[in-house]
N, C-alpha and C positions, 0 to 999 in steps of 0.2 A: 536924103540918106547916104551916107558912110561905113565905110566899112573898113575894119581891124583885124589884121591878120595876124598869129604868131605862135608858139609852139610851143613854149613851159614854160609863160609867165602866168604867174601865180591869179595875180586879181581877175584878169582876164578867164584863167582856167573858172575862179569862180563863178563869175558873169556866166561860158558855157555851160554850167551843169546850173545854177540858180535858173537862168531861161526853161530847161526844158523841164521842171520840177513846175514853175510856173504857168509853166502852157495846155498843164492836165492839169490843173489840181480841184477843177470843176468836173474831169471826166468821169464819170461813172465806171467806164471800163478799165480805168486807168490804173496799173498794177504797180506801187510806185517800183525805180529799183533800190537798189541796194547803195545808199549813200555812199557806203568805203568801198566800195566795186567801181563805182561810175569814175572816182577820184582817183582809185587808183590804177584805172585803165588812161587816165590821163592826167600820171606823173611820169616822171624821165625815167623810171627801174622798173616801166610795165616793158616786159618780153621784147613788143613788135618792135616798140625803138631803140634796141640797140641788137637789130640782128643787120647784117650785115648789109648793104645796098638799101635797107630801107628808109625811107623819107615820110612826113607827112607836113600838115600845115592846116590848123583851122583859122575859122574865120566868121567875126561878130558883124551882121548889118544893123546898124542902128538907125534910128527917126530921133533927130535930137542927143537927146541922152538913154531914148527907150530905147533896151534892147527890142529887136523886131526877128530875128532868123541868126541860123546858126549851122555853119559843114562845117565838115573835115573832108581834105585829099590830103590820099594816101596812094605809097609806093610801095606794095610786098613785095618785091624781087622774086618772090618763090612763087605768082600767081603765073600765067599763062593760062591763054587762051588755046581752044583743043586747037587751032590751028598752031599752035608756040608764040600768038603776036604778045608781049607785052599789054597787058592790063592797069590802070591808073583806075582809084575806088575813090568813091564819095560816098562819107558814110557819118554818122550822128546828127543826120539832115532834121530841123524842124523850123517852123514860122509861122506867125501868122497867115490870118487867113485873108492871104492879099498874095496875087499871081508875080506881079514886079517883085515883091522883096526873095521869090523864089528863085525869082530871074537872075535878079543880083550877085544872090549867093551861090549861084549852079555856073554864074557868067568866074563868081572871083575861083571857087572849085579847076574849073575847068580850063584856063589860060593857066592856072596855076602847075597843072599838071604835064601843059600842054610846054610852057615855056621853059619849066625847069627840069621835065625830065623828056621829054619830046614824044609823050604819049597819048596819043588820037581817039586808041579805040579807053571810054570807061564803064565799066560796072556799078550799079546801086540800088539801093545803099544796102551798103556794108562796110562793116566797124571792122577793120584790121584784114578780115578774113572768113569763112564759110563755122570758125569755130565759137563765132561770135556771133551776135549779132546780124542778120542781115534780111533781104526781101520787106516790099510795104505787103500786107493787107489791101488787098484788091475788092475783094468780096465775104462779107459776113459781122459787116458791125452789129448787126441785132440781133447775133450768139453770144450767149455769156461765155466770156473771152476762158484760156486756159493756161495755164505759167508757162512760160516759153516760148508764146504766140507771136509772131511780129506786134506792132499795133502802133497806129501811125493814124494820124488826122485822114479823116476819110476823102480830103481836099488833094493829098501830097499828089499818088497816082496821074491826079492829073495833069498836074503843074508840070511833072516829068516827062507825060508825054508832049503835052503842051510844046516842052525845052527844045524836043526833040527826041528823046528817050521812044527806045524801042523792048518791048516785053522781047526778054530773051529768054528763061524759061519759067515756068508756072506749076506752081504747087498746089493740093488739096488738100483739107481737112476731110472728114467723115465724121459727127457724131453717130453711133449707129447704139437705138435703147430701147429696152423692152428683152425678156429671153427667148420670148420667140423670134423676132428677130436676128437675134446675137446666134439661133441655134440656127436659122436657115438660110443667114449668112455664109454658115463656115461647113454647112452640110455636105457641099461637092469635096470638101478638101480632105476628110476626113480618111479617103480613100491613100492620098499623097503622102499622111501620116504615119497611116498603119506601116505603110509600105517604106517609108524611111525607118520606122524603128524597129521592122523584121529585118533589115540589111546591119542591123547594128548599129544604127545611131544613136547617141543617147541625151535627151532636149536633161539638162543639170539646174536646176533650178536656185536661182542668186541664193536662195536659206543653206546651197550647201557651200558657197565657193568658201576659196580659202583667203581668210579678209588682208592676210600676208602677200598676197598674189595677185588681187582681181582689180587692183589698179593697172597694176603693168600686163596682163591679160588681154583687159576693156581697150588699152591702148593700144597693144596690136592689134589683135582682132578689127578695131577701127580704126587705123591705118593704112592695113591690107584689106579692108572690102571694101571703102570708097577710097582706093587713091584714085581711079579712073573717075570717079562725081567733078561737076563742074566744078572748077577755083579749088580743089583742094590741095591743099598744102601741109606736111608732115609738119606737127613741133613735136617738143622733147615731150619724154615720160614728165620731170619735173610743171611743167606746165602742164599738163594733162592733168595730170594729180591736181593742181590746188581747182581746173576748171568745176573735173567730178566732183571734188571732195562739197560743191554749195547743192549739188543738187544728191548725195546719196543718199540723207536720209528719209528723202522723198520716194525711193526705188522702192516699188512693192515685190517684195523678192518674192514668191511663189509665181510671178506673172513673166516674171525675166529671166531669162537664160542662157547658157552658154552650150552651142552644142556641138557634142562631139563624134568623131567622126568613128569608127570601128576600131581604128587603133586606139582610139581614146586622143587624138589629137585633135584640140581646138579648131574648130572650121567656122562656127556662125553665133551668133549673137539677137538678143534680143532685151532691150530695156522699156520697161512701163514704167509709167511711175504714178502714185496718187495725187490725181488734180487737186493742187493745191492753192489756185489763184486768191481762193478767198483767204488762208490762212497768212498766206503771204501780204495782200494788203493790208492785211490789218497789222502789221508788224511798221508800215509808214515809211519802208527804205533804211527803218535805222536794226542796231544787229544785240541790244544792249536786255541785259533782265527780262523787264518786263515786256519787249518787243517779242523774246522767246518764250513769253507765258503763256501772250497770243497766240502767235503762234505753233503752238503743243494745242490749246483749246479750242480751234477752228479747224486739224490736223483732221483730233476725232469725229467728226461731224464729215469729214468729207467721200465722199458716197459714189462720184463716177475716177475712172482711171485715165491714162491718158497711153496710149502703145507712140513712143515719140519716136523710137529709130531700130532696127533692126539690118541688118547687114550679114554675108556672106565672103569668103575669102575665094578667089577668082577662080580656080582649080576647080571649086565644088557646084561655085555657080555653073560654070562651062560642063557640068553632068548632066544640067536640066532635068533634074528628078526630083522637082516639085517642092523644094526645101522652103519656098517663101510663103507657100499653100500649108506647108505642113507645121511650119511656125506660124503662121495665125493661128490655125487650129489649135493649140498646144497653147497660146496665151490667150486665147477666149474659153476653151475650155475651161483651160484653170480658173480663167475670173467669175462664169458660171458658179464652179466648185466651191468658191470662197464668195458667193452674194453679191458678187457684183455686175449689174443689167446695164452700165450707165458707162461705155467707152468711144472717147473721144482714140481717132485712128489720124494721127496728126504727120498733117506737113508731107507729105506721097507724092513726089514727081509724076505730073500729068501724064507721062508716060510708062510708067509705070505700072508693069498687066496685071498688078495683085487686085487693082482699082476694078477690073473687070469682076471678081469676087462681087464686089459692093454693087453694081451696077444691076446684075444678073437677080441678085436680091433684093431688086427694087430700091437700093440707098441711093442716094445723089449728093453728093458735096455741100456742106451748105458754109463752108468757108475756102477761098482762093487769094494764094499770095501769089508775089510777081519779083523776081531779078530782075530789072532793067538794063538796057546797053545804048551807048550812045557815039560813036563814029563822026570824027570830024577829017 
């Protein structure tokens, strides 16, 4: 076995991309990523590569002439751990079912981060930052996938743990199906919702957002709400707009909102998507007219929602007025009014107190995801 390392070598980048596709081609859960998006993420003009202090190296493992694995080692100069320690990143990890291949790849990435940048604390998997793909799914492979969910081979977490990675943070997803179950889940949150509204706060649905300002508004709210989140890094409005543009068509407008305080200042948000995994899968990673037509046909058949992200600016969080419960009630109530009775509550941190609402209503998470950490 041998390893090639590179940065922007066009033939090797093609092999890097193609291996990721070939590995999953027979996987029924797989939602093919858009080819153009992946190619751009590996091109020299992608924003990550042009920020001062950032660096990276890609690795391909071969048995003879056959590619059997890939990985990227990345230095994002803006990422620090909670104690201020610089952190290296391992991302774009894929390999055949062979622990030896995994060890060779992780050795290559670890050695480069240590030898080139003196980084001994590593997080993975993470592609660039938390604005992009990160985390492994560790439980829930028997569930129907949703678009935007971490997707990986079932054996990857064991390979990381065997290598010496430990769990750093865990997330869960709950899927609640049926009007009775959803109503039971939010019943205890109605008093918080009514109290927030009585104090002069307003839930402004996405169908009433100003199209000329919505991207700037969401960029500001997300940046301020997640500023203390593990691994958070600010990004420019232009880069955020590019990321948001791809998912904008999937936003479930009545079930998404910006919360305004009594002085009409935006202080919180929630984004809910129509669950479009089947529609995106039908595009096969392409974005031509035929693929877009297939997407539209499948989109009309979607009956699931994905409550994907929510946040509150710090000073409002500190008020302790039950905004999380109020927002959850608002989203679910709107979903029921619009005839949706299957909702995925996606990627909630394990220490998120809102999870208690689900468990008290008898719901348990069907899916689990982990960000790993390695120290040497």
